[in-house]
KERO-846034 format. One line per field, with one value per residue (C-alpha): residue in three letters; residue number from 1; x, y, z. Coordinates in nm, 2 decimals. Layout:
<atoms>
residuo: ALA:...
num: NUM:...
px: X:...
py: Y:...
pz: Z:...
</atoms>
This chain:
<atoms>
residuo: UNK:UNK:UNK:UNK:UNK:UNK:UNK:UNK:UNK:UNK:UNK:UNK:UNK:UNK:UNK:UNK:UNK:UNK:UNK:UNK:UNK:UNK:UNK:UNK:UNK:UNK:UNK:UNK:UNK:UNK:UNK:UNK:UNK:UNK:UNK:UNK:UNK:UNK:UNK:UNK:UNK:UNK:UNK:UNK:UNK:UNK:UNK:UNK:UNK:UNK:UNK:UNK:UNK:UNK:UNK:UNK:UNK:UNK:UNK:UNK:UNK:UNK:UNK:UNK:UNK:UNK:UNK:UNK:UNK:UNK:UNK:UNK:UNK:UNK:UNK:UNK:UNK:UNK:UNK:UNK:UNK:UNK:UNK:UNK:UNK:UNK:UNK:UNK:UNK:UNK:UNK:UNK:UNK:UNK:UNK:UNK:UNK:UNK:UNK:UNK:UNK:UNK:UNK:UNK:UNK:UNK:UNK:UNK:UNK:UNK:UNK:UNK:UNK:UNK:UNK:UNK:UNK:UNK:UNK
num: 1:2:3:4:5:6:7:8:9:10:11:12:13:14:15:16:17:18:19:20:21:22:23:24:25:26:27:28:29:30:31:32:33:34:35:36:37:38:39:40:41:42:43:44:45:46:47:48:49:50:51:52:53:54:55:56:57:58:59:60:61:62:63:64:65:66:67:68:69:70:71:72:73:74:75:76:77:78:79:80:81:82:83:84:85:86:87:88:89:90:91:92:93:94:95:96:97:98:99:100:101:102:103:104:105:106:107:108:109:110:111:112:113:114:115:116:117:118:119
px: 5.58:5.26:5.07:4.81:5.08:5.26:4.94:4.87:5.23:5.20:4.87:5.02:5.32:5.08:4.88:5.19:5.30:4.96:4.98:5.33:5.26:5.34:5.05:5.05:4.80:4.81:4.71:4.61:4.62:4.60:4.97:5.10:5.06:5.20:5.24:5.29:5.40:5.40:5.66:5.53:5.32:4.95:4.83:5.14:5.01:5.33:5.53:5.88:5.93:5.72:5.83:5.71:5.73:5.58:5.55:5.49:5.24:5.36:5.72:5.76:6.00:6.01:6.09:6.15:6.17:6.16:5.94:5.69:5.33:5.23:5.02:4.90:5.01:4.88:5.08:5.19:5.33:5.06:4.94:4.58:4.50:4.64:4.71:4.88:5.25:5.56:5.87:6.19:6.49:6.72:6.50:6.22:5.92:5.65:5.31:5.05:4.75:4.47:4.23:4.42:4.64:4.99:5.20:5.57:5.74:6.09:6.14:5.83:5.76:5.49:5.62:5.33:4.98:4.74:4.43:4.34:4.19:4.34:4.29
py: -5.61:-5.81:-5.83:-5.57:-5.31:-5.38:-5.33:-5.00:-4.88:-4.98:-4.78:-4.48:-4.50:-4.55:-4.25:-4.04:-4.17:-4.08:-3.73:-3.68:-3.88:-3.73:-3.63:-3.69:-3.58:-3.65:-3.41:-3.56:-3.34:-3.42:-3.49:-3.52:-3.71:-3.51:-3.64:-3.37:-3.49:-3.27:-3.37:-3.15:-3.24:-3.22:-2.87:-2.69:-2.41:-2.30:-2.61:-2.58:-2.95:-3.04:-3.30:-3.29:-3.59:-3.56:-3.81:-3.69:-3.94:-3.86:-3.98:-4.12:-3.84:-3.78:-3.46:-3.44:-3.11:-2.98:-2.68:-2.54:-2.45:-2.13:-1.87:-1.51:-1.30:-0.99:-0.68:-0.83:-1.14:-1.38:-1.63:-1.55:-1.77:-2.11:-2.11:-2.45:-2.55:-2.38:-2.54:-2.39:-2.52:-2.25:-2.00:-2.26:-2.22:-2.49:-2.43:-2.69:-2.49:-2.56:-2.53:-2.81:-2.62:-2.72:-2.43:-2.42:-2.09:-1.99:-1.62:-1.46:-1.76:-2.01:-2.35:-2.56:-2.47:-2.75:-2.80:-3.12:-3.27:-3.36:-3.73
pz: 4.51:4.46:4.13:4.23:4.31:3.98:3.79:3.97:3.91:3.55:3.52:3.68:3.44:3.14:3.25:3.26:2.92:2.76:2.89:2.74:2.42:2.08:1.87:1.49:1.22:0.85:0.58:0.25:-0.06:-0.43:-0.46:-0.10:0.22:0.50:0.86:1.12:1.47:1.77:2.03:2.31:2.61:2.58:2.67:2.54:2.31:2.13:2.04:1.88:1.85:1.54:1.28:0.91:0.68:0.33:0.05:-0.30:-0.45:-0.80:-0.76:-0.40:-0.30:0.07:0.27:0.64:0.83:1.18:1.27:1.51:1.56:1.37:1.55:1.52:1.82:1.99:2.07:2.40:2.22:2.34:2.08:2.00:1.70:1.59:1.22:1.17:1.14:1.00:0.88:0.73:0.54:0.41:0.22:0.18:0.41:0.43:0.60:0.68:0.78:1.02:0.72:0.53:0.30:0.21:0.10:0.01:-0.06:-0.17:-0.11:-0.27:-0.50:-0.42:-0.53:-0.40:-0.29:-0.25:-0.03:0.14:0.45:0.79:0.88
</atoms>
């Protein structure tokens, strides 16, 4: 294989990698830095392979969870509105909303509710 063909093959492989690359966003609130990583191909609307990693700026504690994208659905079960991300661990539910809110609930109790900005 000559150099030109290797470069073309490399570009084709690189193009495929970019399409299937993970996508990460970081939410910064007053007390938390949250990185959310989608491990689904670009264009996938409902993703069940989302990683959550938060760092509490007050004490350095870290939390890692697995979750999914969070949507509102119509009567037919089709997602109609993207709301953000949802993560669960036992009876704890964590939401990182599209609007930049970080919410942690245990049952009906809100443990954390902070607003921030996606970076």
